[in-house]
N, C-alpha and C positions, 0 to 999 in steps of 0.2 A: 134048352130053355123053351118054355111054353110062351109064345108071343101071340097076342091078339091084335090084329091090324084092321082098322076101319078104313074103308075106301078101296075100291078095286080098279081105279084108273091106271093109266100107263105107268105113272110114277110109283104108285103103290105096288103094282105088279113087279116092277124092277126091284123094289126093296124086298118084297116077299121072295122072289127068286134067289136073291143073294143070301137071305137069311136061311132059306131051305137048303141051299148049297153048302152052308156052313153047319148044317146039322140041327138047326132049330126046328121045333114043332110049331107051325104057323097056322092060325085060323084067320080067315078074311071075312069081314062083314061088308057086303055090297048091296045097295038098294035096287040096282037095275037087274032084273031077272035074266035078260039076254047076256049081260056082261058076266053074271055068275056062271052061266054055261061055258063061256069062253075061258074063264079062270079055271074051272074044273078040268077043262081039256088040256090046259098048258102047265098047270102047277100042281105039285104034290102037296096040296094044302086042303084043310077043311074049309068049305065055302058056305057061308050062312047068308041067306037073302033077307035084307032088312036094313033099317036105318042105324047108323053109328051113334045116333043120339037117343035111341030107344032102350029103356031099362030092360024090357022083356027080351029084345033081340040080343043085347049084350050078355044077359044071363044065359040065354040059349046057346050063345057062342062060347061060353065057358069063362066069363070074366072072373068068376069066383076062384078059379084055379090058375089063372094066367099069372106069369111072373113079370111080364112087361106088356104095356098097353101103348100102341102107336096109333095116333089119330091122323090119318092122311087123306080125309075126304076133301072135296072141293069147297067145303063150307067151314069158315072159321068158327061159326056159332056151334055147328054140330061137333067139331073137333074139341072145343072147350067143354061143351056139354057132356061129351063122352068121358073126358077126364074127370068131370064132377061125379058122374055115375060110378066110374072106376074107384074114385076115392071113397064114395059112400057105401058101395055094395061089394067091395072086394079088399083083399090084402095085397093087391098088385104092388110090386116093389118099385117099379120104374114106369113113369108116364112121360110120353113124348107127344107134342102136338105141333102140327104144321099150321102156320097162320100166314095170311096174305095181306092183312090190313097194314096200312102205313103207321098205325098206332101201336105196332107190336112192342116197341120199347117200353110202353107203359104197362104192358100186361103182367110182367113179373111182379111189379108193385101191387097191382090190382088183385092178382091171385094170392099174393101174400096176405093182403088185408082180409081176403075172404077165408084164409086158412086152407086154401087149396094148393097142394104141392104138385107142380108140374116140373119134372126134372130138367126137361129141355124143350124150349120153344124154338122151332125150326123156321127160319125166314131166309130162304136162299137168295132172295132179291138183293139183300145187302152185300152178300159175298160176291154176287155177280157184278154189282156196280163197282166194287173195289177192284175186281179183276179187269174190268174194262178200263178203268182209270189208269191202271199200271202200264198198259201197253199202248195207249193212244199216241205217245211220242216215239214209238218204235215200229215203223211200218213193216219191218221184216220179222217181227216177233209175234207169235200167236198168243202166248200167255206167259205170265211170270207167276210162279207159285212160291209161297213162303213156307219154310220149315224151321223148327227150333227158334221160334219167336223172331223170325226174320233174318236170323244169322246165315241161313242157307237159302239160296235161290235156285229155282229150276225154271229154265225158260225153253220155249219151243220155237223152232224155226224151220223153214224149208231149205232144201238144197236145190238151188237153181242150176240150170245147165251151164251157165257161165261163171258159177262159183269157183274160186281158185282151188277148193278142196274136193270138188266133184270128181269122182273116179279114184281118189286117194284112199288108202287104208287108214284105220284108226292109228296104227303105228306110225305111219308117215305124217299124220297130223300131229302126233306127239313130238315127232322129231323136228317139226317146224317151230317149236318153242312156244307153246301156248302158256298162259298164266298157270302157275303151279297148281292152284286149287281149282281145277276144272276137270270134268269128265263127261264124255258122251254116255248117257245112262240108258237111253232107249232110242231105237230107230223104228219108225212106222213106215212100212214100204207096201203100198197097196193094202191087201188084207192081212199082211204079215206084220208081226211085232218081233223085234230083235233086241235082245240084250247083248250088246256088241262085245267082241274080243278084238285083240290087236290086228288080226288079219282081215277083219271085216271091212269091206269097201263101202264108201259113201257114194250113193248113186243119185243122179239128177231125179228129182221128184220125191226123194226121201223127206220125211218130217222128223227132225232130230229133237231130242230133249237133252239139254246140257245142264249139269249140276255144277254149281260154283258157290262161292261165299258172297255175302253182301259187300265185302271190301273189294272183291275181285271182279264183280259182274261187269263193270264198265270196261275193264281191260279185256275180258273175254268177248264181250260184244264187238269191240273194236277188232280183235283178232279174227273173229268170224265174219268181219266185213259188214256189220250192222251199223247203219248210220242213225243217230238219234236226232229227232227234231226238237231242238231246245224250246222253241216257242210254237204254240198252237194258236192259230188265229180264227179259223172257221171250222165248225163241226156241224154236220147234219144228223139229226136223230129222226128215225122213222118209227112211228108208233106212239100213240098218246095215252097208253095205259100207265099204270103205276111206275113201272121200271123206266119207261121213256121220260116221264116227268121228273123222276128223281135224278136221272142222269143229266137232264137239261139243267136242273137246279144246281147240281154240283159244278157243271161247266160254267154256269153264270157266275158262281162264287169265285171261280178261278179267272174271271175276266175274259172268257172266250166267247166269241160271237157264235150264237147257236140259232139254227133254223130247225123247226120240228114240223114234219109232214105227217098228217093224219087224214084218213079217208072221211071220217064222220064229221059233218059240219057242226052238229050240236056239241060233240066232244071238243072240237076246236074252240068253240066259245068258252067252254069250261076251262080248258088249258090256258087260254089267253088271260083268264082272270087269276090263275095260279102263278104263272111264270112272269117274272118282272121284265126281263129284257129279251127273251127269246122271240124270234119271229115265227108265228104259227101259221102254217099253210095248209089249207084243205085241198087234198089232191090224192091221186093214185100213185104210190111210189114205185109200182111195177110198170108204169108207163114212161117210156124213154123221153117223150116230149115234155112231160111234167118235170123230170129231173133236169133236162136241158134248160127249161125255162127258169128253174130255181138255181141255175148256175153251179151244178155239181162239179163241173170240171175244175180240177186242181184243189178241191176241198181237202183240208188236212185229215179229216176222218169222217167216215160214213157209217152210222150205227143203225142196223136194221133190227129193231127190238119189238116187232109186233108178235102176236101169239100165233101167227100163221107161218109155219116153217117155209112153205113153198113161196109165199110172198117175200119173205126175208131173203131167200136164195136168189130169186129173180131180181129183186131190187139191188142186191149186193153185186150181182154180175153186171148189171147195167151201170152201176156206179164205178165198178172197176174199169169197164170199157170207156167210161167218160173221164177217167184219170184221177179218181179219188186215191189219195196216198195210203190211207189206212182203212181197212174194212172190217167191221165186226158184225157177225150175224148171230142172233139167238136161235138155236136149233134144239128142239126137244126130242125129235125122233132120233134115237142114237144111231140107227142104221144110215142116217144121212151124214153123220160126222166125217167118215172117211172120204165120202164123195165130195163134200164141201171143200175140204182141204185140197183135194186134187184139182178142183175147179179154180183154185187161186184165191179163195176167200181167206184173208190173213188169220182171222180169229173167229172160231165157232165155239159158242158157249152153250151148254145144256143146263137148263133150269132143273130138269129131272135128275140128271147125274149129280148136280150140286146138292140137291136134297138127299139123294141116296148116300153121298159121302158124309153128310152131316149126321144122318141117322146111324149109319154104320160106325162112324167114329164114336158115337155115344154107346152103341151096343157093345163095342169091343173095348170100352174105355178102361177096363181093369188091366189091360196090357198094351194098349195102343193109344198114343196121344192124338194121332190123326190118320185118316185114310183118304187117299186121293185116287179116283178112278179115271182111267184114260180111255177115250174113244168109246167103242162098244164094249166096255168093261173087259178089255183084253189085257190090261196091265194095271198094276197098283203101285202107289208109293206108300210105304208103311213107316210111320215114325213111332219109336218106342223108347222106353228107358231100359237099358241093359240091366237085368236083375241078377242078383247073386246066384251062382250055381247054374246059370244058363250056359249052353255050349259055346256061346260066342265070347264070353268074358275071359280076360287074361290070356288070350291066344292071338298070335299074329294072323292077319287076314289070310295070308298065303297058306296057313296051316288048317284053315277051316274049310271043310268040304261043302261049299255052297252049292245048291242046285244050279244046274247050267242056266236056268232061266231066271237068275237073280243076281244082284250085285249090291254090295254096300256102297252107297253113294256119299255118305257124310257121317262124321263123328263130331259131336259138340260136347264140351265139358264145362262145368260151372266155373272153372278157373280161367276161362277165356280161350281155351284150346278149341279152334274151329278148323276142321280139315276135310277136304275131299281126299280120302285116303288112297294109298297104294298098298301093295302086299305086305310091307314091313310094319304097317300101323297095327296097334293093339287096341282092342275095345276093353274098357275098364268098367267095373261095376258103377252104375249111376250115370253112365254116358247116355246122351241122346244119340240114337242111331237111326239113320234113314236108309231103308232098303228099297230098291226098285225091282219089281218082280212081275213076271208073266202071271196072268190070272190063275192058270192051272198049277202054279208053283206056290201060291200064297199060303195054302193050308200047310204045306210042308215047311215053309219058313216059320209060320206061327208055332207049329208043334215042335220043331227042332230047336229054335233059337230064342223064342220069346218067353216060354214058361220054364220054370225051374226043373220040372219033372219030365219035360219032353212031351207033356200032354197039355193041350190048350184048355185053359180054364177061364170062365167068364164070371164076373162078379163074385170072386172068392172061391 
């Protein structure tokens, strides 16, 4: 597919790299000349220097022959203007726009009134806020992800040196009698990603992802020794930009005492007028004395949500030292993610990877319901509908030659059947299937099991 992408920042580059890796022909429009040179050095894409909101630039970039237009610049206005140009000057079939405004929910109606069709508006901040809220009461859980409309849950957790299962194999864990619908789907060990088998040992320092059902998740958490905090009393939010304000507002609605720390004094004044009950503090969150003065010790959750990765990491480590029970850090540089987990920061969320997942989920929508990327794009969770004639339908899982780097994690049917399957399970036509796969195995999974013909097809 010919895809025109406007914006050449780190997020856009991640999206472009993934699309190129999947065989798409990508053209990137970027206004910064120096950044264009960097993109040309690292990506097998056509790079055009210019504005994503310029008619001439988009025509030069080939908007007339593009099949998809993705607007990923750092300006909402330029992104929406680009979609308008694509609508007026091309027959592009699909348009996707990244927006950052808090008014994004109104844009669908506005664009409809204008007669401008944008197929997908991407606003990762809403997804990130939801992910944060899910794990606040679970100090030992990094994240909880939903599949099949919430019927299937995937949660991440660390293996501590004193965990009862540290040093045991997956087989030994199974023998200990876990809830029936549960499976260790992925293990992250340093730079390595493992799709485990029965003889695989769990080692201290591993980060596990466990697949289960919504009905069984509480039992699985208890089996793994995860204690839930039923009540949250105090939460500290660091960073007074849009995401920090939204999170504080949601915590206020839940009756939780919130303290928000922001460096900029003028910004603090603005935030104090927006938030009803949150205590707004002007200060440096990377300064230990500031955190001590703000009584971080024993706080239920500490959320570092500034746009500065380094500041988020430093503030989180200080909060951990001071005894915060749950720590969440917003991390955009994907190469930081493995390091952050090893430093003991419970939850690290990447705004860029969230945007990548949302866009890739749309690009692949003809055969995938959702795509979730893990850490430095080393593994994926693929959710799809089993189509008639595909190699996975009407066969027992033990009869299917799955690639070594992949495993079927769950099967869901419209009749209420929800399973984390074993080898005797059968996939039927129309089932929702979730597969966990190493990144270098994803293409093989898509070509062998998702399409009828054995060849991957997009948009018909």
